[in-house]
N, C-alpha and C positions, 0 to 999 in steps of 0.2 A: 122663450128667448132663443133657443136653438133653431126654432123653425124660422124666427125673425131673421136671425144671422144668415141662414141658409137661402131665405128669399133675397136678401140684399146681395149676397154673393152671386146668385144666380142672375139677378137683374144686371149686375155688373159685367158678368161674363157675356150676357146677351148684347150689352151696348158695346163691348170690345169687339166682339165677333161681327157685329154689323159694320163697325168701322173699319176693320181689317179684312173684311171679305175678299177685297181685290187682291190681297196679298196672299191668300190662302188658295193653292191649286185645288185642294180637296173641295172647299166650299163653293168656288167657282164652277167646278164641274158638276157638283149637286145642283146648284142654282140653275145651271143651263140646262141640265137634263130633267130637273124635277125629280130626281130619284136618288136615293142613297143605298148603296149596294153594301150588305153586310155579309161577310163570310160566316157560314154556320157548319157545324160538324154533324156527321151521320149518327155517331154513337159515343160521344164523349161524355157519358152520364156521370153526374147530374148537371154538367155545366153548359153543353150545347148538343142537342141531339133531337132526332126525329122520332118522336114518341108514336105518331100514327102514320109514318111514312110519307107525309107530306109537309106538315108544318114543324119547323123547329121550336124548342122549348128549352128551359134549363136556367139555372143560376146566372152563367155568364151572358146568355142569350137576353135575358130580362134586362140586364145592365146596358147592353147593346141598343135595346129598344129605348131605353131612357136617354141615352146620348142622342139617338136619332130624334127623339121628340125635342131635345134642346136645340138640335141643328135646325129642325123645322121652325121653332120658334124665332130663332136667331135670323134666319133668312126670310121670315115672314112668308112661309110657303105652307099655308094650312093644307093643301092638297098633296104635300110631298109623299111620294110613293117609297116604300121601303122594299127593296128587292132582296131576297135570300139566295145565296150562291153557295152550294156545297164545296168545302174545301177539305184538304187532308193535312195530316203533319207534314207531309212531304211537299206540298206545293203551295201552302198558305203564304209563306213569306214572299215567294215569287209573285203571287196574285196581288198582294199589297204593293210590292215594289213597282209593278207595271201599271198600276192603277186600275186594274179589273176589279178589285176589291176595295172599297172606302175605308171600311172598319171591320176589324176581325177580333171578336171577343169569345174565347172559349177556353183553351187550356195552353196558351202560349207562354212559356216561360221567359221572363224578362232577364236575359243575360247581357253582360257587357259585349260579348262577341255579336250578338244579334243587333245591337245598337249600330253597327256598321251597316246594316241592311234596312231596318225599319225603326220607327219611333214607337214608344210605349207610353201609355197612359199611367196615372196613378195606379198602383197595385190593387187588384180586386180579390187576390186570395193568397194565403201564405201556406206553405206544406213542407213536409219532410219527404225524402226519397227513401222508399223501403223496398221489400222483396216479398212476393208470393211464392210459397213452396209447398210441397206436399208435407203433411203432418209426419213427424218422425224423421224428416230429412236431416242429414248431418249438417246442412247450411243453416246456420243460426245467425251469422252476421256477414258483413261484406267480405272480410278476409277469407272466409270459407269458400268463395267463388273461384280461388286460385286453382287452376287446372281443370276447371269444370266448363261445362256448356251452360250458357246463360242467354236469355232472350229479352229483348225490349222492342219497343215499336220504332220503326225506321223513321227518321226525320225529326226525332225528339232530342231535347238536351240530354237525356239519359243515355242515348246511344252514343253521342259525342263523349260523355263523361266516362263510360265504359271503355270505350277504345282509347282515350287518353290514359286511364288507369293501367290499361293492359301495357302500354309502352312504358310509363313512368314508374310503375310498381312491379314490373315484370310478373304479372299474375297468370300469364299463359292461358287466359280464358278463351274459349271457342264461343264467339258472340254471333248470335242470330238476331237479324233485324226483320222482324214481322211486319206484314202490311198494316195491321190494325191491333188494337188492344185485345179484341176477341182472339185474333190469331195468335198473339203472344201468349195469352192464357191457354189456349189450345195446345201449344207447344209444350207446356208444363203438364197438362192433362194426359198428353200422349207420351210422356217422359222422353221427349226429344230435347228438353232443357231442364235442368234442376231448379231455376229460379226465374221469375218474371220481375225485372227491375223497372220500376215506375213511380210516378208520383202516388203518395199514400192515399189520397182520396179516390184516385181512379182505381187503384187496387181494391179499396174497400167497396167501391160500387160494383166492380166485376164480381167480387165474391158474393156480395149480397144479392145480386140479380141474376146471377147464372147465365150470362150471356155466352153464346157459343160461336165459334167461327163457322160460317156457312149460312148464317142468318141472311135473309134476303136484303139487298141493299136498301137502306132507309127504314129497315124494320128490326131495330134492336129490341127483340122480344125478351121480355123477363119471364123465365120459366121457374116457377117456385120449386118443382121437383128438383131440378137441376140445382138451384140454389141451396137447397137443403143438403143435398149430397156434397156440393163443394164445401159447405161449412164443415161438414165432418171430415173431408179429405184434404183440405188445404188450410193454410194459415198465413198470416202477413207477419213477418219477422225482420229483425235487424234494427239496431240503433240507426237513425236517419243518418245516411251518409253525407247529406247536406240539406239545407233548407233553401227553398226557392220561392219565387212569387210569380203569379200569373198576372199579366196586364193585357189591355186591349192594344191591338196593333194598328198603326196607320203609317201613311208616308212621312219619310224624314223631312225636316226642314219646314214643318207647317205648324208654326207657333200658335196661330189663331185656332186651328182645330184642335190642336193639344189642350189649349185653355178651356175649350167647351168640354172636352172629355173629362179633364181633370176636375173641373168644377162640379160636374154632374156627379162623379163618383164620390168626391169629397163631401158633397151635400147629402148624398145617400148614407155615407158612412157615419157622418157627424149626427144626422137627424134620427137615426135608428132604423131607416128604411132598409139599409143593407142587412142589418141584424134580422129584421122580419123576413127578409129574402132568404138568408141563411136558414132560419128555422123552417121555412117552406120547403127548402130543397134538400136539407141535410138531416132534418129531424121530424119529418112528417111524410106520409105516403106520397109517392110521386107516380106520375104516369109511365108507362101504360098499364102496369099491374098493381099499382098501390103499395109498392115496397117501400119501407121506411129504412133509410141507410143507417139511422141511429149514429150519426157522426157528430159528436159534441163540439161546440165552438172551443178552439184552442185558445191558450194564453197569447199566442202570436197574433191570432185574428183579432183578439180583443184589442191588442195594442195597436194593430193596424187601423181599426175603426176608430180608435181615439185619436190617431195621429196619421191621417192620410199622407202618403208620399209616393214617390216613383223611383225608389232606389232599388237596384238589382242587389241580390245577396251573394252572388258569386265572387 
């Protein structure tokens, strides 16, 4: 019955998309060029990353591919090309705004502030914000960051949140904004910061895989020896400071494209396809080194799969 309902909803979305194609700047561009441009990340493991230095992969990436397939069917373009364009936390929103990227599915937090710049699909992941610290550190929760040096990755919602807290709560933190998650982790390894504040699943992936700053671009190599050492030396702490959701990003004011993306995601979540995807990327060995993140499905994720929605949590 769930499969039948999903098929009916999908057929309805395709019909609407075909009818609204001329009202959608994104669909018109894709139709005219025969290409959909998807923004991908170099090392946002396990969501969107280049495991072999060339082709992207990951949980969010697979969702983007499913949306691209829906677009292909809606536009009746069997030869639709999917082009991957590397983006960063710093430039991804701009590249969506100016039309360089049609769809970005990675680790973009859906916040009310960002709705002024881009549109978001139904949520694809819900998570808490925590900290990675050295074992034995006096930093156990977010209040302990007062007066200390803390690092996060530039261009993320965590950077904005830390800077806001510094003013609103008078925490007197020294905030470092690193270029990448690997650089943020390296700042804690080198004792330049006492904590790396970031989305819990990204911290978990960094700790499990042992990524280090200085890896060649496009080569987020998992080093088992480093990961074993990290597991002994570092830990993830802190009651989640807040909960957030990731969504796929695209241009604002494009209702037809949003319907395609939302219907695809909702069908995946209600049919069990998203659950299978979760098991593959968070509870099974993943490329390139076959590391299992062993990150169980949370109650929040179960609720999201049961009730797809596009609500920000901030």
